[in-house]
C-alpha positions as CSV (number, residue, x, y, z in Angstrom):
1,M,-125.1,136.3,100.1
2,A,-121.9,136.6,102.1
3,D,-121.9,138.2,105.5
4,L,-120.2,141.6,104.9
5,G,-120.1,142.7,108.6
6,L,-120.0,140.8,111.9
7,Q,-120.3,137.1,112.3
8,T,-121.1,135.5,115.6
9,S,-119.6,132.2,116.6
10,C,-122.2,130.0,118.3
11,S,-120.2,126.8,118.3
12,A,-118.5,125.3,121.3
13,E,-115.7,124.2,119.0
14,M,-112.5,126.2,119.5
15,D,-112.1,129.1,117.0
16,V,-108.3,128.7,116.6
17,K,-107.6,125.5,114.6
18,I,-104.4,123.6,114.5
19,R,-104.7,121.5,111.3
20,P,-101.4,121.1,109.5
21,N,-102.4,118.2,107.2
22,S,-105.8,118.9,105.9
23,L,-108.0,121.6,104.3
24,C,-111.1,123.1,105.9
25,A,-114.5,121.9,104.7
26,G,-115.2,125.1,102.9
27,E,-112.2,125.0,100.7
28,K,-112.8,121.3,99.9
29,Q,-116.3,122.1,98.8
30,F,-115.2,125.0,96.7
31,I,-112.6,122.9,94.9
32,T,-115.1,120.1,94.4
33,E,-117.4,122.6,92.6
34,R,-114.4,124.0,90.7
35,Q,-113.6,120.6,89.4
36,K,-116.7,120.5,87.2
37,I,-115.7,123.7,85.5
38,V,-112.2,122.5,84.9
39,Q,-113.5,119.2,83.6
40,S,-115.6,121.0,81.0
41,A,-112.8,123.3,80.0
42,L,-110.4,120.3,79.5
43,E,-113.1,118.5,77.4
44,K,-113.3,121.6,75.0
45,L,-109.5,121.4,74.7
46,G,-109.6,117.8,73.7
47,I,-108.5,116.3,77.1
48,H,-111.1,113.8,78.2
49,V,-111.2,113.1,81.9
50,P,-114.3,111.2,82.8
51,D,-113.4,110.7,86.5
52,V,-113.2,114.0,88.4
53,K,-110.7,112.4,90.7
54,N,-108.2,112.3,87.8
55,I,-108.6,116.0,86.9
56,P,-105.1,117.6,87.2
57,R,-104.9,120.3,89.8
58,V,-103.4,123.4,88.4
59,A,-102.2,126.5,90.3
60,L,-101.5,129.9,88.8
61,L,-98.9,132.0,90.5
62,G,-98.2,135.7,90.3
63,S,-95.1,137.2,91.8
64,G,-94.6,140.6,93.4
65,G,-93.4,143.7,91.5
66,G,-95.7,146.6,92.4
67,Q,-97.7,148.1,89.6
68,K,-95.6,146.2,87.1
69,A,-96.9,143.0,88.6
70,H,-100.4,144.3,88.7
71,I,-100.5,145.2,85.0
72,S,-98.6,142.1,83.9
73,F,-100.8,139.7,85.9
74,L,-103.8,141.3,84.3
75,G,-102.2,140.8,80.9
76,V,-101.5,137.1,81.7
77,I,-105.0,136.4,82.9
78,Q,-106.5,138.2,80.0
79,Q,-104.5,136.1,77.5
80,L,-105.2,132.8,79.5
81,K,-108.9,133.5,78.9
82,K,-108.4,134.1,75.2
83,E,-106.5,130.9,74.9
84,D,-109.2,128.9,76.8
85,L,-106.7,128.0,79.6
86,L,-108.1,130.1,82.5
87,D,-110.9,127.6,83.3
88,C,-108.2,124.8,83.6
89,V,-106.9,126.5,86.8
90,H,-108.0,125.6,90.3
91,Y,-106.0,128.1,92.4
92,V,-104.8,131.7,91.8
93,A,-102.1,132.7,94.3
94,G,-100.3,136.0,94.6
95,V,-98.0,138.1,96.6
96,S,-97.5,141.9,96.7
97,G,-98.3,143.5,93.3
98,S,-100.1,140.4,91.9
99,T,-102.6,140.7,94.8
100,W,-103.5,144.1,93.5
101,C,-104.7,142.4,90.3
102,M,-106.5,139.7,92.2
103,S,-108.3,142.1,94.5
104,S,-109.6,144.1,91.5
105,L,-110.9,141.0,89.7
106,Y,-112.5,139.3,92.7
107,Q,-114.8,142.2,93.3
108,N,-116.8,140.6,90.5
109,P,-118.2,137.2,91.7
110,T,-118.1,135.8,88.2
111,W,-115.1,137.6,86.8
112,S,-113.4,134.7,85.1
113,K,-116.5,134.2,82.9
114,D,-115.9,137.6,81.4
115,A,-112.2,137.8,82.1
116,E,-111.3,139.7,79.0
117,E,-113.7,142.5,79.8
118,A,-112.8,142.4,83.6
119,T,-109.1,142.7,83.0
120,G,-109.6,145.3,80.3
121,E,-111.6,147.4,82.7
122,A,-109.0,147.1,85.4
123,L,-106.3,148.2,83.0
124,S,-108.4,151.2,81.8
125,H,-108.8,152.5,85.4
126,M,-105.0,153.2,85.4
127,Y,-105.2,155.3,82.2
128,K,-107.1,157.9,84.3
129,G,-104.2,158.5,86.6
130,T,-104.2,158.8,90.4
131,D,-106.5,161.9,90.5
132,M,-110.0,161.4,91.8
133,T,-113.0,163.5,92.9
134,L,-113.1,165.1,96.3
135,L,-116.0,162.8,97.2
136,Q,-113.9,159.7,96.5
137,A,-110.9,161.2,98.3
138,L,-113.0,161.8,101.3
139,N,-114.2,158.2,101.3
140,I,-110.6,157.2,101.4
141,F,-109.8,159.4,104.3
142,A,-112.9,158.5,106.2
143,W,-112.0,154.8,105.8
144,L,-108.6,155.6,107.3
145,W,-110.3,157.5,110.1
146,L,-112.6,154.6,110.9
147,R,-109.6,152.3,111.1
148,W,-108.0,154.7,113.5
149,M,-111.0,155.1,115.7
150,D,-111.4,151.3,115.8
151,G,-107.9,151.0,117.2
152,N,-106.5,149.1,114.2
153,F,-104.9,151.8,112.2
154,S,-101.5,150.9,110.8
155,L,-99.0,151.8,108.2
156,S,-100.3,149.2,105.8
157,D,-103.7,151.0,105.8
158,V,-102.1,154.1,104.4
159,W,-100.3,152.1,101.8
160,A,-103.6,150.3,101.0
161,V,-105.4,153.5,100.0
162,I,-102.3,154.7,98.0
163,T,-102.5,151.3,96.2
164,C,-106.2,151.9,95.4
165,S,-105.2,155.3,94.0
166,I,-102.4,153.9,91.9
167,K,-104.8,151.3,90.5
168,G,-107.2,154.0,89.5
169,V,-110.1,152.7,91.6
170,S,-112.9,155.1,91.0
171,D,-114.6,154.6,94.4
172,I,-113.1,153.1,97.5
173,G,-116.4,151.3,98.1
174,L,-115.7,149.1,95.1
175,E,-113.1,147.1,97.1
176,Y,-114.8,147.2,100.5
177,R,-116.0,143.6,100.1
178,P,-114.4,141.1,102.5
179,L,-112.4,138.1,101.1
180,T,-115.1,135.8,102.6
181,A,-117.6,137.0,99.9
182,V,-115.8,134.6,97.5
183,R,-117.2,131.7,99.5
184,D,-120.5,132.0,97.7
185,T,-119.2,131.9,94.1
186,H,-119.4,128.0,94.0
187,G,-116.2,127.5,92.1
188,A,-117.1,130.1,89.4
189,N,-113.5,131.5,89.7
190,P,-110.2,129.9,90.7
191,Y,-109.8,129.8,94.5
192,P,-107.7,132.9,95.6
193,L,-104.8,132.7,98.0
194,Y,-103.1,135.8,99.3
195,S,-99.8,135.8,101.2
196,T,-97.9,137.8,103.7
197,V,-95.1,137.1,106.2
198,E,-94.9,137.8,109.9
199,R,-92.5,140.7,110.5
200,D,-91.3,140.2,114.1
201,F,-90.1,136.6,114.2
202,R,-89.0,136.7,110.6
203,K,-86.5,139.4,111.7
204,A,-85.5,137.5,114.8
205,T,-85.0,134.0,113.6
206,K,-86.1,133.8,109.9
207,L,-88.2,130.8,110.7
208,K,-89.8,128.8,108.0
209,E,-93.1,129.3,109.9
210,T,-93.1,133.0,108.9
211,W,-95.5,132.5,105.9
212,F,-99.1,133.7,106.7
213,E,-101.8,132.9,104.2
214,F,-105.3,134.4,103.6
215,S,-108.0,132.4,101.9
216,P,-111.8,132.9,101.7
217,H,-112.4,130.4,104.4
218,E,-109.4,130.4,106.8
219,S,-106.2,132.3,107.4
220,G,-103.0,131.4,109.3
221,F,-99.5,130.0,109.4
222,I,-99.3,127.3,106.8
223,Q,-96.3,125.4,108.1
224,H,-98.0,124.4,111.3
225,G,-101.5,124.6,110.0
226,A,-102.5,127.2,112.7
227,Y,-105.7,128.9,111.4
228,V,-108.7,131.0,112.3
229,D,-111.8,131.5,110.2
230,T,-111.0,134.5,107.9
231,S,-114.2,136.3,109.1
232,L,-112.7,136.5,112.6
233,L,-109.3,138.0,111.8
234,N,-110.0,141.4,113.4
235,S,-111.4,139.8,116.5
236,N,-109.8,139.4,119.9
237,F,-109.2,135.9,121.3
238,D,-108.9,134.3,124.6
239,G,-107.8,130.7,125.0
240,G,-108.5,129.9,121.4
241,Y,-112.0,131.4,121.5
242,V,-113.3,134.7,120.1
243,K,-114.0,137.4,122.7
244,P,-117.0,139.6,122.2
245,P,-117.6,142.0,120.7
246,Q,-116.5,140.7,117.3
247,K,-115.2,143.3,114.8
248,K,-115.8,143.9,111.2
249,Q,-114.1,141.6,108.8
250,V,-110.8,142.3,107.0
251,D,-111.9,143.9,103.7
252,M,-110.0,143.9,100.5
253,I,-108.6,147.4,101.1
254,E,-107.0,146.3,104.3
255,L,-105.8,143.1,102.8
256,Q,-104.0,144.8,99.9
257,G,-102.2,147.0,102.4
258,M,-100.9,144.0,104.3
259,C,-100.0,142.1,101.2
260,G,-98.2,144.9,99.5
261,C,-96.7,147.2,102.2
262,A,-93.0,147.0,101.6
263,M,-92.5,150.7,102.4
264,G,-91.3,151.6,105.8
265,D,-91.7,155.3,106.7
266,F,-95.1,156.3,108.1
267,D,-94.4,160.0,108.2
268,E,-93.2,160.0,104.5
269,I,-96.3,158.2,103.3
270,M,-98.7,160.4,105.4
271,N,-97.1,163.6,104.2
272,Y,-97.4,162.4,100.6
273,I,-101.1,161.6,100.9
274,L,-102.0,164.7,102.9
275,T,-100.2,166.9,100.5
276,W,-101.9,165.2,97.6
277,F,-105.3,165.7,99.3
278,E,-104.7,169.3,100.0
279,E,-103.8,169.9,96.4
280,L,-106.9,168.0,95.3
281,I,-109.1,170.3,97.4
282,G,-107.6,173.4,95.8
283,R,-107.9,172.0,92.3
284,V,-111.3,170.3,92.5
285,I,-113.2,172.8,94.7
286,F,-111.6,176.1,94.1
287,G,-110.3,175.4,90.6
288,S,-113.8,174.5,89.2
289,N,-117.4,175.8,89.3
290,E,-118.5,173.1,91.7
291,H,-117.8,174.9,95.0
292,D,-121.5,175.3,95.7
293,H,-122.1,171.6,95.1
294,Y,-119.5,170.5,97.6
295,Q,-120.9,172.9,100.2
296,D,-124.1,170.8,100.2
297,F,-122.4,167.9,102.0
298,S,-119.7,169.8,103.8
299,P,-120.8,172.8,105.9
300,S,-117.2,173.5,106.7
301,L,-116.7,174.7,103.1
302,K,-119.3,177.5,103.6
303,G,-117.5,180.8,103.8
304,V,-114.2,179.3,102.4
305,D,-113.4,180.6,98.9
306,D,-110.4,180.4,96.6
307,E,-108.6,183.4,98.1
308,S,-109.1,182.3,101.7
309,W,-107.9,178.8,101.0
310,R,-104.7,180.2,99.3
311,N,-104.1,182.5,102.3
312,M,-104.4,179.7,104.9
313,N,-101.3,178.5,106.6
314,D,-100.4,174.8,106.6
315,Q,-101.9,174.2,110.0
316,D,-105.3,175.7,109.1
317,K,-105.4,173.8,105.9
318,R,-104.7,170.6,107.8
319,K,-107.5,171.4,110.2
320,L,-110.0,172.0,107.4
321,V,-108.9,168.7,105.8
322,E,-109.7,166.9,109.1
323,K,-113.1,168.6,109.4
324,L,-114.0,167.6,105.9
325,C,-113.0,164.0,106.7
326,E,-115.1,164.1,109.9
327,E,-118.2,165.3,108.0
328,R,-117.7,162.8,105.3
329,A,-117.2,159.9,107.7
330,A,-120.3,160.9,109.7
331,S,-122.3,160.3,106.6
332,S,-120.6,156.9,105.8
333,D,-123.9,155.1,105.8
334,K,-124.6,156.8,102.5
335,W,-121.5,155.4,100.8
336,G,-121.6,151.8,101.8
337,Q,-119.5,151.5,105.0
338,G,-122.2,151.8,107.7
339,P,-122.6,154.5,110.3
340,L,-119.9,155.8,112.5
341,H,-120.0,155.0,116.2
342,A,-117.1,157.3,117.3
343,S,-117.7,160.1,119.7
344,S,-117.1,163.6,118.4
345,D,-114.7,164.4,121.2
346,K,-112.2,162.0,119.6
347,W,-112.1,163.8,116.3
348,G,-108.8,165.7,115.9
349,Q,-106.9,162.9,117.6
350,G,-106.7,160.7,114.5
351,P,-103.9,160.1,112.1
352,L,-104.4,163.3,110.1
353,D,-103.7,165.6,113.1
354,A,-100.1,166.4,113.1
355,S,-100.4,168.4,116.4
356,S,-102.4,165.8,118.3
357,D,-101.1,164.7,121.7
358,K,-101.6,161.1,120.5
359,W,-99.6,161.5,117.3
360,G,-97.0,158.7,117.1
361,Q,-98.6,156.8,120.0
362,G,-101.0,154.7,118.0
363,P,-100.4,151.3,116.5
364,L,-98.5,152.6,113.5
365,E,-96.9,149.3,112.5
366,E,-96.9,147.6,109.1
367,S,-100.1,145.8,110.1
368,N,-102.0,145.1,113.2
369,L,-104.2,142.0,113.5
370,K,-105.0,141.7,117.2
371,G,-105.4,138.8,119.6
372,I,-104.6,135.8,117.3
373,K,-101.0,134.9,117.6
374,D,-100.9,134.3,121.4
375,N,-103.6,131.7,121.0
376,F,-101.4,129.6,118.7
377,A,-99.7,128.6,121.9
378,I,-102.5,126.1,122.6
379,D,-100.5,123.6,120.6
380,P,-97.1,122.5,122.0
381,A,-95.6,122.2,118.5
382,I,-95.9,125.9,117.9
383,P,-92.5,127.6,118.5
384,E,-92.4,129.9,121.5
385,E,-91.1,132.8,119.4
386,M,-94.3,132.8,117.4
387,T,-96.4,133.6,120.5
388,V,-94.4,136.4,122.3
389,N,-96.2,139.3,120.8
390,P,-100.1,139.2,121.1
391,Q,-100.4,141.0,117.8
392,L,-99.6,139.9,114.3
393,H,-97.5,142.3,112.2
394,L,-97.9,141.1,108.6
395,I,-95.9,142.6,105.8
396,D,-95.2,142.0,102.1
397,A,-94.3,138.4,101.5
398,A,-91.9,139.5,98.7
399,L,-89.4,140.4,101.4
400,H,-89.2,136.6,102.1
401,L,-90.0,134.9,98.8
402,N,-91.4,136.9,95.9
403,S,-93.8,134.2,94.7
404,P,-96.5,132.4,96.6
405,Y,-95.0,128.9,96.3
406,P,-95.5,128.0,100.0
407,S,-99.3,128.2,99.6
408,V,-99.5,125.9,96.6
409,L,-96.8,123.5,98.0
410,R,-99.1,122.8,100.9
411,D,-99.5,119.0,100.8
412,A,-103.3,119.0,101.3
413,R,-103.8,121.0,98.2
414,D,-102.3,118.2,96.1
415,I,-101.2,120.4,93.2
416,D,-100.0,118.6,90.0
417,L,-98.9,121.6,88.0
418,I,-97.6,125.1,89.1
419,I,-97.6,127.8,86.4
420,S,-95.5,130.6,87.8
421,F,-95.3,134.0,86.2
422,D,-92.4,136.0,87.5
423,F,-92.5,139.8,87.4
424,S,-89.5,140.4,89.7
425,D,-86.7,142.8,89.2
426,G,-83.2,141.4,89.0
427,D,-82.4,137.7,88.5
428,P,-85.4,136.1,86.6
429,F,-84.8,132.8,88.4
430,E,-84.3,134.1,92.0
431,T,-87.8,133.1,93.1
432,L,-87.3,129.7,91.7
433,K,-84.1,129.3,93.8
434,V,-85.7,130.5,97.0
435,A,-88.8,128.3,96.4
436,S,-86.5,125.3,95.9
437,E,-84.7,126.1,99.1
438,Y,-88.0,126.6,101.0
439,A,-89.2,123.2,99.8
440,A,-86.0,121.5,100.8
441,T,-86.2,123.1,104.3
442,T,-89.8,122.2,104.9
443,G,-89.9,118.8,103.2
444,H,-92.3,119.7,100.5
445,P,-91.8,117.9,97.1
446,F,-90.3,120.1,94.4
447,P,-88.7,119.1,91.1
448,K,-85.0,119.3,90.7
449,V,-83.7,122.5,89.0
450,D,-80.2,122.6,87.5
451,F,-79.5,126.3,87.7
452,T,-76.2,126.0,85.8
453,E,-78.3,125.4,82.7
454,L,-80.3,128.6,83.2
455,D,-79.0,131.9,81.7
456,P,-80.4,134.9,83.7
457,K,-79.2,137.3,81.0
458,R,-80.9,135.3,78.2
459,P,-83.9,133.6,79.8
460,K,-86.4,131.6,77.8
461,S,-90.1,132.4,78.1
462,C,-91.0,128.9,79.2
463,N,-88.9,126.8,81.6
464,V,-90.4,123.4,82.5
465,F,-89.1,121.4,85.5
466,E,-90.6,117.9,86.2
467,E,-89.7,115.0,88.3
468,A,-91.6,111.8,89.2
469,G,-93.8,112.1,92.3
470,K,-93.5,115.9,92.4
471,P,-95.5,118.8,91.0
472,T,-94.3,120.1,87.6
473,V,-93.3,123.7,87.6
474,I,-93.5,126.0,84.6
475,H,-91.5,129.2,85.3
476,I,-92.1,132.2,83.0
477,P,-90.0,135.3,83.4
478,L,-91.7,138.6,82.3
479,F,-88.9,139.8,80.0
480,N,-87.2,137.1,78.0
481,M,-85.6,136.2,74.7
482,D,-88.9,135.3,73.1
483,N,-91.0,138.4,73.7
484,C,-88.1,140.8,73.8
485,K,-86.0,139.0,71.1
486,N,-82.5,140.2,72.4
487,Q,-80.6,141.1,75.5
488,E,-80.6,144.8,74.7
489,T,-84.4,144.9,74.6
490,I,-84.6,143.0,77.8
491,K,-82.4,145.5,79.5
492,K,-84.4,148.5,78.1
493,E,-87.7,146.9,79.2
494,K,-86.4,146.3,82.7
495,E,-85.2,149.9,83.0
496,K,-88.6,151.1,81.7
497,Y,-90.7,149.0,84.1
498,Q,-89.3,148.8,87.6
499,T,-91.0,147.8,90.9
500,F,-90.2,151.0,92.7
501,Q,-91.0,154.0,90.5
502,M,-93.8,156.6,90.1
503,P,-97.1,155.1,88.8
504,Y,-97.5,154.4,85.1
505,L,-100.2,156.7,83.7
506,N,-99.5,156.5,80.0
507,K,-102.0,154.3,78.2
508,A,-99.4,153.1,75.6
509,K,-96.9,152.2,78.3
510,I,-99.6,150.2,80.3
511,D,-100.9,148.5,77.2
512,H,-97.4,147.6,76.0
513,L,-96.5,145.9,79.3
514,A,-99.8,144.0,79.4
515,H,-99.2,142.9,75.8
516,L,-95.7,141.6,76.6
517,A,-97.0,139.6,79.5
518,G,-99.8,138.2,77.4
519,L,-97.3,137.1,74.7
520,N,-95.7,134.8,77.3
521,V,-99.1,132.9,77.3
522,S,-99.9,132.9,73.6
523,M,-96.4,131.9,72.6
524,N,-96.4,129.0,75.0
525,R,-100.1,127.9,74.8
526,D,-99.2,124.5,73.4
527,K,-96.5,123.8,76.0
528,I,-98.8,124.7,78.9
529,L,-101.6,122.6,77.5
530,K,-99.2,119.7,77.0
531,E,-98.1,119.9,80.7
532,I,-101.7,120.0,81.8
533,N,-102.4,116.9,79.8
534,K,-99.3,115.1,81.2
535,A,-100.3,116.1,84.8
536,G,-103.7,114.5,84.2
537,Q,-102.1,111.3,82.9
538,R,-99.9,111.1,86.0
539,R,-102.9,111.5,88.3
540,S,-104.8,108.9,86.4
541,A,-101.9,106.5,86.6
542,H,-101.9,106.8,90.4
């Protein structure tokens, strides 16, 4: 069973690793185990590969696109399973909205075995809307409060819980598992890769080193191979070694916030979520017959009735909200997040206290991973601008490249075939252009793409690019001439499903989008299978 809390380093080996040209032992072992599953899947599809060394390595990519990407990637994965193609995949990589899909699925250690049910369940959560019980809402706020008291609270944490709400997660504890828990699945699922970019030096210099990758075993800047064990990400470092005490691991809630936080106004987000929570209290407690039930776990509710709540001013309502969160967080050992160790005199100084003397003085950045970046300076090849700030500020990778190509182009992963599903707004070939430029800048092999032959207004559903000695790329835009039939329908679908809009709550709307995304798989099953077979033949020839 994976360690869900703290992990102690007992080795004299340095905790910060500079390894640009190789994978860690854990990922190598995982892929070795995954090879057996892929080999069996190919055999069922009529592709006989007796030597595991010749099994083609396939990477599945999901772009950003908010809830649109979340729903669409679920539809893609669901259909891949129906077409017996999912078990042919070694890696699943995502940015932004596609990581919402991944984080939901990877809560189940064997999700790909039952992928149709797992994706269907994830889709059904969204039908219920963003409302939740008071108990679940308190869990969310208590998680935020714990982050604040631990000194790691950031804007991305607020966006993380909003993401969970949009996804319809019924209990925040469902996604409390750390990414490292995937280590123990022995290749049962494709290996997950999550991506962000570093905000500060991306703004300053737009360096190619900006890409920061999370995997179950190690996380870091891929261009220079500067990594730390993923279990240590929230720790402080000194001279390349972890400084005690070590902190709890990055969980999937926090990770989603870093991967998908493209929003930039803290006050706006906090006002939104606080207003939503206050309305929830009025509706759930005072608008139902369950007031006495909620009094059982919240003494602060005793003596407060519907009339007194309605007559409270905003400040008093906010104070009651804080007190409810305090009481809920104090019993956190009963809902799966361990006991609080914060002293009571600090309550009221957290992120929910608009009148606190410390309001606006906390680490309210897009993200806040402490103590790592300064230690990358142990290698002289690391640019100085990467080490100026001792904290990492990680933001949505879609702001740099809206598809996780950098992770799968990493030479050590030796990918033969990239199947990229693009859920972006705008030009359906933009991510392909930026990925091509990235590869040219960093020296990674990438097939030649003649963009003059691609029509962004009339895109095909399956675009294959191949060149000797380079990975083949299959690029599949979400809305195209095959699943939409004509330009007018493409335009209507794009207007209907946008990245930045209110959450989709309608079942028919959600199902329709998942269906369109799935059509891109079913319509092109034979083409995808053909490219998998060709990739295997190329590997065998080498």
